[in-house]
Structures are given as structure tokens and as C-alpha cells.
N, C-alpha and C positions, 0 to 999 in steps of 0.2 A: 567256776564262777566267772564270763566277762566285766568291768569296768566300762563306763562310759569311756577313757579314757583312750580304751583300746578299740572300743567300739567306729571311735569316732577319726582314729586314725587307720584301721582295715575299709569301715564306707569311701571315709577320701581317698585310697590307692586305689580301691575300684570306680570311685569320681576317676580320677586323673586315667586312668590307662582307660579309662571308657572313651573316655573326651581324644585321647592321646591315638582312639584306633577312628573314633571317629570323625579326628582332623577338629572338631568343637572345643578350639581355645579356652573357651567359658567355663566348660563343663571343668574343663582339666585343672583353670585353675583354681577352681571351687574346690575342687580334689586336693592340689594342694593345700588352701589355704585350712579346709575339714583337718585333713593331717599336723600340721598345724597347732593347730588349735588341741587337738587327739594330745601331742606331746608336749604342747603348755599346761593342761589338767594333769596327764602325770606326775611332769616334774613338783607340781603345787600340792598335791596329793604325797609324794613323797618328805615335800620337805615338814608337810600338814603333820604325818607319821615320827619321822625325829623328833621333831618337838615335843610330840605325845610320848615320848618317850622316853623324854626325859626331867618329863615331870614329878 
């Protein structure tokens, strides 16, 4: 099962590549932003899991 953070990273990469291919700088930036969001979500989820294990 893919988590939301991974989906955001993949979708973001697709948008970034689409923007590069079409020359759409806004689409490229949206993709990079979505990837960053996915990476941040992953880090938050990793921290949550570590904290739950310590309980």
C-alpha cells in the first residue's frame, strides 16, 4: 500500500518532469513543492512511528 507521502512525491516528480518537458516553469515549481511536501510528511510519519515504539 502506498502512503500519501509517497504518492505526493511521485505525483510531484511527474509534474516537475512535465513542466520541464513543456517549458512550464509554474508546473515544474508545483511539482517540486509537492515533492517537498511528501518528503516532509514522510519525516513526520517516521518520527511519529519512533515515538509510538517508545511508549
